[in-house]
C-alpha positions, 0 to 999 in steps of 0.5 A: 489476535487469534490464530484464526485471524492470523491465518486469514491475514496470512492467506490474504497477504500470500494471495496478493503477493503471488497474484498482485492486482493492478500490476504494471505501468500506467501510461499518461499518469503521474508516478512516484518511485518508492525505495526501502533500503532496509530490505531492498523493496523498490516500487513505482506507483502510477496514478491518474487523478482527475478533478481530485479523484483517483481514476486509476492506480497501478504499481510495478517493481520488486519487493518482499511479499508484504510490500507487494501485497500492500501495494496490491491491496492499496490499488484496490482500495483507493480507486474512485476515492478522492486524494484526500480520502486516500490520504485519510485511509493511509493514516488509518493503515499507518495506525493499524500496522503501528499498533501493539500486536495485541490491540484490536484490529480496526475494520479496514476490509481487506486492508485489515490483513496488514495488521499482521505486520505489527508483530514484526515492526521492521516490516512496517516500512514494507507495508507503508512504502507503496502508500508513501509513493501513492501520496507522492505521485498523487500530489506530484503533478507531471514530474517523477518523484521518489520517496528515497 
């Protein structure tokens, strides 16, 4: 990864962590709580699904810059997608962040910013935590579920 790409990725992560999009609870929604005991990230993802389509998604909680930025990027990326499409996108994000630091970066739009995490394998859990919570919430029905 070139220095220019690292700078771009860092700037996107910093922007989304300082100014998270879709932050706050979502009334009348499914939700799942995610917790990463390694660094203390604790996020709740709220999702409104209608006929298999994610109509709205938000999150709240506390976490490191990577977890907050990933949640913010995720909410922007999955609105209007089917639950299956969101699951496929999560699979691509997992491949992106788990790849070798020198592997080519798959074009996932703004989500490609998460590629910088691959240089710090311990942070992969921070980047994927909101996605695990989204998957749990989207399939949870009406109960609150947790990723712990």
